N, C-alpha and C positions, 0 to 999 in steps of 0.2 A: 239521434242518439249521440250524446257527448261522452267520450271516453277520457278519463283522467289519465295523464301520464304519470308513471311512478316517479317519486322523488329520487333525485340522483343520490346514490349512496355516498355518504361521507367517506372519503379515502382516509385510510389509517396513515398516520405519520410514522416513519421509521423510529424505532426506539432510540437510535443514536442521534437523531436530529437535535442540533443545538449542543451536542456534547462531543462532537468529532471535529478534528481539524487536521488538515494537511499543512504542516508548518514549513516545509522546505522540500526541495527536490535535489537529487544528486545524480551525476552521471559519470561515466568513464570515457576514455578516448574510444572512438569507434575505429576498430581495426579488424583486419581479417587475419585469422590464425595467430593471435597474439601469444599463444602458449600459456595463457592464464586461464584458470578454470572459471566457469560461469559463477560458481559460488564466490570466488575471490573478487570477481568484478562486481557482483551484487553487493558484497560486503563493503567494498571500496566506495561504491556509489552511496550506500546508506550512511556510512561514516561521514562522507562529505556533506550529505544533507543534514545530519545531526549537528555537525560542527557549524555549518552556516546558520542553523536555527538556534544554536546555543542550547541544545537539548542533550541531556545525558541519556544513555541507553536504558537506564533504570526508570526513566519517565515514560517509556513507550508502553502503551496498552495493547497494541496490536500491529500486525504487519500484513499487508495485502500484496499480491503479486499479479502481474499480467504476463501471459505467455501467448505468443502468436504462433510460433512454429515449434513448440515444445522446447524452446531455448531458454527456459528459466529453471530456477531451483525452487525447492519447497520453502515456504515461508518459515517453517520450523528450523530449517538449516541456517537460514539467514539470521533468525532470532538467536540461535545458539552461537553463531559466529560473533554476533554483536553483544553477547552476554545479556540479552533481554530477559528479565525475570519471568 
């Protein structure tokens, strides 16, 4: 008896494929107890990235964040600080 293997299901492509770009990165000085808020640091890094890329905050469609030890701020707070529409 020969059993046919099922066809591999075609994987769906993400809806943002081909429409999303990371255009730059920014960072701040790595210090301990700088006295600066995490939001201020995140905003500084993002403004640096925007400047390097030649992008205005009004051109941003979305912001994502990565947090390892709960050391990040909400994307909404960064978007507000950058005046992202």
